[in-house]
C-alpha positions as CSV (number, residue, x, y, z in Angstrom):
1,X,-46.7,-36.0,-4.8
2,X,-49.1,-33.9,-6.7
3,X,-49.4,-31.4,-3.8
4,X,-45.6,-30.9,-3.6
5,X,-44.4,-27.3,-4.3
6,X,-40.7,-26.5,-4.4
7,X,-41.4,-22.8,-3.7
8,X,-43.4,-23.6,-0.5
9,X,-40.7,-25.9,0.6
10,X,-38.0,-23.3,0.2
11,X,-40.1,-20.7,2.0
12,X,-40.5,-23.0,5.0
13,X,-36.7,-23.7,5.0
14,X,-36.0,-20.0,5.0
15,X,-38.4,-19.4,7.8
16,X,-36.8,-22.1,10.0
17,X,-33.2,-21.2,9.0
18,X,-32.4,-19.5,12.4
19,X,-33.4,-22.6,14.3
20,X,-31.5,-24.9,12.0
21,X,-28.3,-22.7,12.3
22,X,-28.7,-22.5,16.1
23,X,-29.0,-26.3,16.2
24,X,-25.9,-26.7,14.0
25,X,-23.9,-24.4,16.2
26,X,-25.0,-26.3,19.4
27,X,-24.0,-29.6,17.9
28,X,-20.6,-28.2,16.7
29,X,-20.0,-26.9,20.3
30,X,-20.9,-30.4,21.7
31,X,-18.4,-32.0,19.2
32,X,-15.7,-29.5,20.2
33,X,-16.3,-30.1,23.9
34,X,-15.9,-33.9,23.4
35,X,-12.6,-33.4,21.6
36,X,-11.2,-30.8,24.0
37,X,-12.2,-32.5,27.2
38,X,-11.1,-35.9,26.1
39,X,-7.8,-34.6,24.9
40,X,-7.3,-32.7,28.2
41,X,-8.1,-35.8,30.2
42,X,-5.6,-37.8,28.1
43,X,-3.0,-35.1,28.7
44,X,-3.6,-35.1,32.4
45,X,-3.3,-38.9,32.4
46,X,-0.1,-38.7,30.4
47,X,1.3,-36.2,33.0
48,X,0.3,-38.5,35.9
49,X,1.8,-41.4,34.0
50,X,5.1,-39.7,33.9
51,X,5.7,-40.9,37.4
52,X,5.9,-44.5,36.3
53,X,7.2,-46.6,33.4
54,X,5.9,-46.8,29.8
55,X,3.1,-49.2,30.6
56,X,1.8,-47.1,33.4
57,X,2.0,-44.0,31.3
58,X,0.0,-45.7,28.5
59,X,-2.7,-47.0,30.9
60,X,-2.9,-43.6,32.7
61,X,-3.3,-41.9,29.3
62,X,-6.1,-44.3,28.4
63,X,-7.8,-43.8,31.7
64,X,-7.5,-40.1,31.5
65,X,-9.0,-39.9,28.0
66,X,-11.8,-42.3,29.0
67,X,-12.7,-40.4,32.1
68,X,-12.6,-37.1,30.1
69,X,-15.0,-38.6,27.5
70,X,-17.3,-40.0,30.2
71,X,-17.3,-36.7,32.1
72,X,-18.2,-34.8,28.9
73,X,-20.9,-37.4,28.0
74,X,-22.5,-37.1,31.4
75,X,-22.6,-33.3,31.4
76,X,-23.8,-33.0,27.8
77,X,-26.5,-35.6,28.4
78,X,-28.1,-33.2,30.9
79,X,-27.3,-29.9,29.1
80,X,-28.4,-30.9,25.6
81,X,-32.1,-31.0,26.4
82,X,-31.8,-27.6,28.2
83,X,-29.8,-25.9,25.4
84,X,-32.0,-27.2,22.5
């Protein structure tokens, strides 16, 4: 710990700030994509479920949300390494 310098640490953080901010923006976009696509999938499932009774609507909503989440996870799995 004798070699630690607060000033040097802050200079390094300032130099890498654009990379840190870009990474934060990418991960915020990924989180937003999960929420939006999962919600859209659940909404589509709810719409499809309107053709049946309450149990069918509930299961269709669950399947729609699950498929939306899985689709997002699959796409982001491949894109995350490319983006970052």
